[in-house]
N, CA, C and O atoms as CSV, one atom per row, in Angstrom:
chain,resi,resn,atom,element,x,y,z
A,1,MET,N,N,-16.922,-58.123,-173.129
A,1,MET,CA,C,-16.732,-57.176,-171.664
A,1,MET,C,C,-15.468,-56.222,-172.218
A,1,MET,O,O,-14.682,-56.497,-173.125
A,2,LEU,N,N,-15.508,-55.294,-171.578
A,2,LEU,CA,C,-14.963,-54.123,-171.607
A,2,LEU,C,C,-14.042,-53.729,-170.424
A,2,LEU,O,O,-14.761,-53.304,-169.520
A,3,SER,N,N,-12.463,-53.696,-170.002
A,3,SER,CA,C,-11.978,-53.848,-168.916
A,3,SER,C,C,-12.211,-51.542,-168.154
A,3,SER,O,O,-12.167,-50.411,-168.639
A,4,LEU,N,N,-12.430,-52.204,-166.814
A,4,LEU,CA,C,-12.944,-50.937,-166.750
A,4,LEU,C,C,-11.642,-49.707,-166.946
A,4,LEU,O,O,-11.935,-48.907,-166.056
A,5,GLN,N,N,-10.592,-49.253,-167.527
A,5,GLN,CA,C,-9.813,-48.826,-168.063
A,5,GLN,C,C,-10.374,-48.234,-169.129
A,5,GLN,O,O,-10.318,-47.015,-169.292
A,6,GLU,N,N,-11.098,-49.230,-170.136
A,6,GLU,CA,C,-11.605,-49.217,-171.804
A,6,GLU,C,C,-12.996,-47.792,-171.311
A,6,GLU,O,O,-13.211,-46.606,-171.562
A,7,GLN,N,N,-13.709,-49.098,-170.371
A,7,GLN,CA,C,-14.870,-48.257,-169.593
A,7,GLN,C,C,-14.951,-46.793,-169.798
A,7,GLN,O,O,-15.802,-46.085,-170.335
A,8,LEU,N,N,-13.376,-46.439,-168.986
A,8,LEU,CA,C,-13.565,-45.519,-168.496
A,8,LEU,C,C,-12.872,-44.208,-169.788
A,8,LEU,O,O,-12.768,-43.004,-169.549
A,9,ASN,N,N,-12.525,-44.834,-170.987
A,9,ASN,CA,C,-11.486,-44.202,-171.534
A,9,ASN,C,C,-13.340,-44.011,-172.909
A,9,ASN,O,O,-13.707,-42.960,-173.434
A,10,VAL,N,N,-13.990,-45.327,-173.045
A,10,VAL,CA,C,-15.079,-44.982,-173.946
A,10,VAL,C,C,-15.688,-43.653,-173.100
A,10,VAL,O,O,-15.730,-42.557,-173.660
A,11,ALA,N,N,-16.194,-43.841,-171.597
A,11,ALA,CA,C,-16.967,-42.442,-171.084
A,11,ALA,C,C,-16.222,-41.092,-171.386
A,11,ALA,O,O,-16.885,-40.216,-171.941
A,12,GLU,N,N,-15.326,-40.919,-171.175
A,12,GLU,CA,C,-14.251,-39.839,-171.631
A,12,GLU,C,C,-14.352,-39.833,-173.133
A,12,GLU,O,O,-13.502,-38.962,-172.950
A,13,ARG,N,N,-14.520,-39.919,-174.355
A,13,ARG,CA,C,-15.004,-39.685,-175.419
A,13,ARG,C,C,-16.005,-39.084,-176.028
A,13,ARG,O,O,-16.152,-38.229,-176.901
A,14,TYR,N,N,-17.043,-40.141,-174.942
A,14,TYR,CA,C,-18.698,-39.835,-174.787
A,14,TYR,C,C,-18.065,-38.180,-174.664
A,14,TYR,O,O,-17.644,-37.460,-175.570
A,15,VAL,N,N,-18.171,-37.919,-173.282
A,15,VAL,CA,C,-18.485,-36.853,-172.716
A,15,VAL,C,C,-17.525,-35.660,-173.229
A,15,VAL,O,O,-17.798,-34.510,-172.886
A,16,LYS,N,N,-16.115,-35.987,-174.259
A,16,LYS,CA,C,-15.800,-34.959,-174.970
A,16,LYS,C,C,-16.609,-34.711,-175.969
A,16,LYS,O,O,-17.002,-33.605,-176.342
A,17,LEU,N,N,-16.919,-35.995,-176.511
A,17,LEU,CA,C,-18.227,-35.627,-178.021
A,17,LEU,C,C,-19.361,-35.136,-177.487
A,17,LEU,O,O,-20.046,-34.388,-178.184
A,18,LEU,N,N,-19.816,-35.498,-176.012
A,18,LEU,CA,C,-21.442,-34.168,-175.984
A,18,LEU,C,C,-20.409,-33.124,-175.785
A,18,LEU,O,O,-20.428,-32.311,-176.709
A,19,GLU,N,N,-19.358,-32.836,-174.722
A,19,GLU,CA,C,-19.024,-30.921,-174.635
A,19,GLU,C,C,-19.175,-30.397,-176.294
A,19,GLU,O,O,-20.099,-29.598,-176.446
A,20,ASN,N,N,-18.433,-30.720,-177.487
A,20,ASN,CA,C,-18.536,-30.816,-178.457
A,20,ASN,C,C,-19.725,-30.271,-179.091
A,20,ASN,O,O,-19.683,-29.226,-179.740
A,21,ARG,N,N,-20.636,-30.855,-178.944
A,21,ARG,CA,C,-22.208,-30.881,-178.909
A,21,ARG,C,C,-22.461,-29.642,-178.910
A,21,ARG,O,O,-22.481,-28.766,-179.774
A,22,VAL,N,N,-22.741,-29.715,-177.308
A,22,VAL,CA,C,-22.875,-28.459,-176.427
A,22,VAL,C,C,-22.267,-27.068,-177.378
A,22,VAL,O,O,-23.198,-26.572,-178.011
A,23,GLN,N,N,-21.324,-26.559,-177.543
A,23,GLN,CA,C,-20.425,-25.565,-178.510
A,23,GLN,C,C,-21.699,-25.906,-179.527
A,23,GLN,O,O,-22.835,-25.471,-179.339
A,24,GLU,N,N,-21.428,-26.502,-180.302
A,24,GLU,CA,C,-22.235,-26.993,-181.864
A,24,GLU,C,C,-24.083,-26.120,-181.703
A,24,GLU,O,O,-24.619,-25.488,-182.613
A,25,LEU,N,N,-24.570,-26.323,-180.567
A,25,LEU,CA,C,-25.731,-25.889,-180.611
A,25,LEU,C,C,-25.788,-23.891,-179.646
A,25,LEU,O,O,-26.589,-22.983,-179.866
A,26,LYS,N,N,-25.040,-23.911,-179.020
A,26,LYS,CA,C,-24.660,-23.164,-178.285
A,26,LYS,C,C,-24.435,-21.946,-179.691
A,26,LYS,O,O,-25.079,-20.904,-179.571
A,27,ALA,N,N,-23.637,-22.084,-180.834
A,27,ALA,CA,C,-23.317,-21.578,-181.713
A,27,ALA,C,C,-24.574,-22.024,-182.633
A,27,ALA,O,O,-24.211,-21.530,-183.700
A,28,ARG,N,N,-25.695,-22.579,-182.878
A,28,ARG,CA,C,-26.459,-22.694,-183.913
A,28,ARG,C,C,-27.581,-21.704,-183.091
A,28,ARG,O,O,-28.341,-20.985,-183.740
A,29,ARG,N,N,-27.619,-21.749,-181.117
A,29,ARG,CA,C,-28.345,-20.838,-180.913
A,29,ARG,C,C,-28.529,-19.437,-181.732
A,29,ARG,O,O,-29.315,-18.955,-182.548
A,30,THR,N,N,-27.039,-18.977,-180.859
A,30,THR,CA,C,-26.320,-17.759,-180.923
A,30,THR,C,C,-26.863,-17.236,-182.478
A,30,THR,O,O,-27.269,-16.107,-182.753
A,31,ALA,N,N,-26.708,-18.725,-183.644
A,31,ALA,CA,C,-26.995,-17.324,-184.903
A,31,ALA,C,C,-28.744,-17.731,-185.320
A,31,ALA,O,O,-29.120,-17.545,-186.477
A,32,LEU,N,N,-29.358,-18.085,-184.649
A,32,LEU,CA,C,-30.540,-18.078,-184.759
A,32,LEU,C,C,-31.569,-17.096,-183.987
A,32,LEU,O,O,-32.609,-16.525,-184.314
A,33,ALA,N,N,-30.764,-17.172,-182.767
A,33,ALA,CA,C,-31.498,-15.819,-182.387
A,33,ALA,C,C,-30.894,-14.133,-183.336
A,33,ALA,O,O,-31.695,-13.251,-183.644
A,34,MET,N,N,-29.519,-14.061,-183.603
A,34,MET,CA,C,-29.319,-13.347,-185.062
A,34,MET,C,C,-29.781,-12.888,-185.003
A,34,MET,O,O,-29.988,-11.888,-184.315
A,35,SER,N,N,-30.824,-14.106,-186.745
A,35,SER,CA,C,-31.371,-14.170,-187.989
A,35,SER,C,C,-32.629,-13.681,-187.623
A,35,SER,O,O,-33.280,-12.877,-188.290
A,36,ASN,N,N,-33.087,-14.359,-186.160
A,36,ASN,CA,C,-34.490,-13.560,-185.608
A,36,ASN,C,C,-34.860,-12.495,-185.347
A,36,ASN,O,O,-35.944,-11.912,-185.320
A,37,ASN,N,N,-33.176,-12.122,-185.017
A,37,ASN,CA,C,-33.943,-10.028,-184.769
A,37,ASN,C,C,-33.587,-9.513,-185.962
A,37,ASN,O,O,-33.719,-8.322,-186.242
A,38,ASP,N,N,-32.955,-10.680,-186.993
A,38,ASP,CA,C,-32.546,-9.357,-188.412
A,38,ASP,C,C,-34.063,-9.247,-189.021
A,38,ASP,O,O,-34.612,-8.314,-189.608
A,39,GLY,N,N,-34.600,-10.731,-188.611
A,39,GLY,CA,C,-35.995,-10.709,-189.770
A,39,GLY,C,C,-35.551,-11.628,-191.039
A,39,GLY,O,O,-36.244,-12.051,-191.965
A,40,ASP,N,N,-33.793,-11.839,-190.699
A,40,ASP,CA,C,-33.126,-12.947,-191.746
A,40,ASP,C,C,-33.298,-14.550,-191.631
A,40,ASP,O,O,-32.306,-15.073,-191.123
A,41,THR,N,N,-34.301,-15.427,-191.975
A,41,THR,CA,C,-34.404,-16.302,-191.278
A,41,THR,C,C,-33.715,-17.397,-192.446
A,41,THR,O,O,-33.694,-18.608,-192.223
A,42,SER,N,N,-33.180,-16.820,-193.665
A,42,SER,CA,C,-32.318,-17.814,-194.813
A,42,SER,C,C,-31.049,-18.300,-193.984
A,42,SER,O,O,-30.444,-19.292,-194.391
A,43,ARG,N,N,-30.865,-18.012,-193.486
A,43,ARG,CA,C,-29.652,-18.883,-192.001
A,43,ARG,C,C,-30.246,-20.644,-192.079
A,43,ARG,O,O,-30.051,-21.463,-192.977
A,44,ILE,N,N,-30.729,-20.745,-191.259
A,44,ILE,CA,C,-31.988,-21.548,-189.851
A,44,ILE,C,C,-32.730,-21.614,-190.798
A,44,ILE,O,O,-32.722,-20.487,-191.294
A,45,LYS,N,N,-33.786,-22.658,-191.719
A,45,LYS,CA,C,-34.586,-23.168,-191.524
A,45,LYS,C,C,-35.487,-24.097,-190.675
A,45,LYS,O,O,-35.072,-25.256,-190.689
A,46,LEU,N,N,-36.627,-23.905,-189.925
A,46,LEU,CA,C,-36.929,-24.406,-189.296
A,46,LEU,C,C,-38.071,-25.285,-190.095
A,46,LEU,O,O,-38.135,-25.215,-191.322
A,47,PRO,N,N,-38.988,-26.132,-189.322
A,47,PRO,CA,C,-38.240,-26.960,-188.323
A,47,PRO,C,C,-36.627,-27.565,-188.741
A,47,PRO,O,O,-36.551,-27.814,-189.944
A,48,VAL,N,N,-35.190,-27.873,-187.866
A,48,VAL,CA,C,-34.378,-28.867,-188.706
A,48,VAL,C,C,-34.973,-30.554,-187.977
A,48,VAL,O,O,-36.152,-30.872,-188.133
A,49,ILE,N,N,-34.522,-30.982,-187.626
A,49,ILE,CA,C,-34.362,-32.791,-187.590
A,49,ILE,C,C,-33.006,-32.614,-188.317
A,49,ILE,O,O,-32.704,-32.077,-189.383
A,50,GLU,N,N,-31.892,-33.625,-186.812
A,50,GLU,CA,C,-31.292,-34.540,-186.736
A,50,GLU,C,C,-31.216,-36.019,-186.754
A,50,GLU,O,O,-32.250,-36.654,-186.544
A,51,LEU,N,N,-30.019,-36.678,-187.001
A,51,LEU,CA,C,-30.199,-38.269,-186.077
A,51,LEU,C,C,-28.846,-38.572,-186.202
A,51,LEU,O,O,-28.553,-38.448,-187.391
A,52,ARG,N,N,-27.826,-38.930,-185.503
A,52,ARG,CA,C,-26.791,-39.159,-185.028
A,52,ARG,C,C,-26.607,-40.489,-184.069
A,52,ARG,O,O,-27.075,-40.697,-182.949
A,53,GLU,N,N,-25.638,-41.441,-185.020
A,53,GLU,CA,C,-25.380,-42.604,-183.808
A,53,GLU,C,C,-24.576,-42.262,-183.812
A,53,GLU,O,O,-23.934,-41.627,-184.649
A,54,HIS,N,N,-24.248,-42.851,-182.133
A,54,HIS,CA,C,-22.899,-42.892,-180.983
A,54,HIS,C,C,-22.637,-43.859,-180.802
A,54,HIS,O,O,-23.472,-44.628,-180.325
A,55,LEU,N,N,-21.097,-44.359,-181.158
A,55,LEU,CA,C,-20.855,-45.703,-180.057
A,55,LEU,C,C,-21.212,-46.914,-180.933
A,55,LEU,O,O,-20.557,-47.940,-180.747
A,56,GLY,N,N,-22.316,-46.912,-182.005
A,56,GLY,CA,C,-22.545,-47.488,-182.513
A,56,GLY,C,C,-24.129,-48.124,-181.783
A,56,GLY,O,O,-25.054,-48.590,-182.448
A,57,SER,N,N,-24.101,-47.992,-180.403
A,57,SER,CA,C,-25.311,-48.200,-179.506
A,57,SER,C,C,-26.516,-47.763,-179.748
A,57,SER,O,O,-27.547,-48.428,-179.847
A,58,SER,N,N,-26.301,-46.069,-179.891
A,58,SER,CA,C,-27.075,-45.594,-179.678
A,58,SER,C,C,-27.298,-44.236,-180.553
A,58,SER,O,O,-26.366,-43.846,-181.256
A,59,LEU,N,N,-28.552,-43.497,-180.517
A,59,LEU,CA,C,-29.162,-42.790,-181.461
A,59,LEU,C,C,-29.814,-41.871,-181.142
A,59,LEU,O,O,-30.836,-42.000,-180.468
A,60,GLU,N,N,-29.345,-40.701,-181.573
A,60,GLU,CA,C,-29.379,-39.247,-180.825
A,60,GLU,C,C,-30.460,-38.472,-181.717
A,60,GLU,O,O,-29.750,-37.732,-182.398
A,61,VAL,N,N,-31.517,-38.286,-182.009
A,61,VAL,CA,C,-32.135,-36.851,-182.348
A,61,VAL,C,C,-32.819,-35.897,-181.933
A,61,VAL,O,O,-33.764,-35.849,-181.146
A,62,VAL,N,N,-32.003,-34.736,-182.815
A,62,VAL,CA,C,-32.306,-33.843,-182.124
A,62,VAL,C,C,-33.140,-32.506,-183.183
A,62,VAL,O,O,-32.705,-32.087,-184.256
A,63,LEU,N,N,-34.008,-32.202,-182.704
A,63,LEU,CA,C,-35.418,-31.288,-183.088
A,63,LEU,C,C,-35.112,-30.367,-182.409
A,63,LEU,O,O,-34.762,-30.424,-181.230
A,64,ILE,N,N,-35.257,-28.974,-183.396
A,64,ILE,CA,C,-35.164,-27.775,-183.150
A,64,ILE,C,C,-36.384,-26.747,-183.932
A,64,ILE,O,O,-36.233,-26.113,-184.976
A,65,THR,N,N,-37.578,-26.815,-183.086
A,65,THR,CA,C,-38.267,-25.658,-183.834
A,65,THR,C,C,-37.771,-24.172,-183.205
A,65,THR,O,O,-36.678,-23.669,-182.944
A,66,GLY,N,N,-39.708,-23.593,-183.071
A,66,GLY,CA,C,-39.218,-22.272,-183.841
A,66,GLY,C,C,-40.293,-22.214,-181.767
A,66,GLY,O,O,-41.063,-23.062,-181.314
A,67,LEU,N,N,-39.816,-20.871,-181.103
A,67,LEU,CA,C,-40.216,-20.751,-179.813
A,67,LEU,C,C,-42.163,-20.985,-179.725
A,67,LEU,O,O,-42.885,-20.902,-178.732
A,68,LYS,N,N,-42.566,-21.310,-181.284
A,68,LYS,CA,C,-44.042,-20.962,-180.667
A,68,LYS,C,C,-45.277,-21.808,-181.729
A,68,LYS,O,O,-46.351,-21.550,-182.272
A,69,LYS,N,N,-43.974,-23.347,-181.542
A,69,LYS,CA,C,-44.819,-24.499,-182.259
A,69,LYS,C,C,-45.065,-25.777,-181.418
A,69,LYS,O,O,-44.138,-26.488,-181.029
A,70,ASN,N,N,-46.078,-25.969,-181.220
A,70,ASN,CA,C,-46.507,-26.750,-180.072
A,70,ASN,C,C,-46.651,-28.033,-180.468
A,70,ASN,O,O,-47.340,-28.000,-181.487
A,71,PHE,N,N,-46.342,-29.223,-180.179
A,71,PHE,CA,C,-46.491,-30.484,-180.744
A,71,PHE,C,C,-46.282,-31.585,-179.954
A,71,PHE,O,O,-45.463,-31.538,-179.037
A,72,MET,N,N,-47.043,-32.763,-180.241
A,72,MET,CA,C,-46.352,-34.369,-179.418
A,72,MET,C,C,-45.255,-34.786,-180.326
A,72,MET,O,O,-45.071,-34.703,-181.541
A,73,ASN,N,N,-44.423,-35.381,-179.064
A,73,ASN,CA,C,-44.090,-35.985,-179.611
A,73,ASN,C,C,-43.868,-36.920,-180.872
A,73,ASN,O,O,-42.874,-36.837,-181.593
A,74,HIS,N,N,-44.935,-37.847,-181.063
A,74,HIS,CA,C,-45.649,-38.442,-182.181
A,74,HIS,C,C,-46.300,-38.051,-183.903
A,74,HIS,O,O,-46.610,-38.682,-184.914
A,75,ASP,N,N,-46.252,-36.503,-183.402
A,75,ASP,CA,C,-46.302,-35.303,-184.013
A,75,ASP,C,C,-44.855,-35.396,-184.924
A,75,ASP,O,O,-44.795,-34.958,-186.073
A,76,VAL,N,N,-43.715,-36.031,-184.232
A,76,VAL,CA,C,-42.695,-35.293,-185.055
A,76,VAL,C,C,-41.945,-36.649,-186.130
A,76,VAL,O,O,-41.058,-36.376,-186.938
């Protein structure tokens, strides 16, 4: 059992991690938009699948596809 202060510290680290992830994804989105506009798809090959473990207790799955790619979760 974590103390309240320890819980707040864990939450703070997690929020900072999420903020960094948002910045990373914004940069990738910008790069992808630029590559699609130029017709140059060599920078990012789609689909992109990333798996990340956070704080040892959760798993994050990131899936990036094209705008016209329709699929169901079970297809992944």
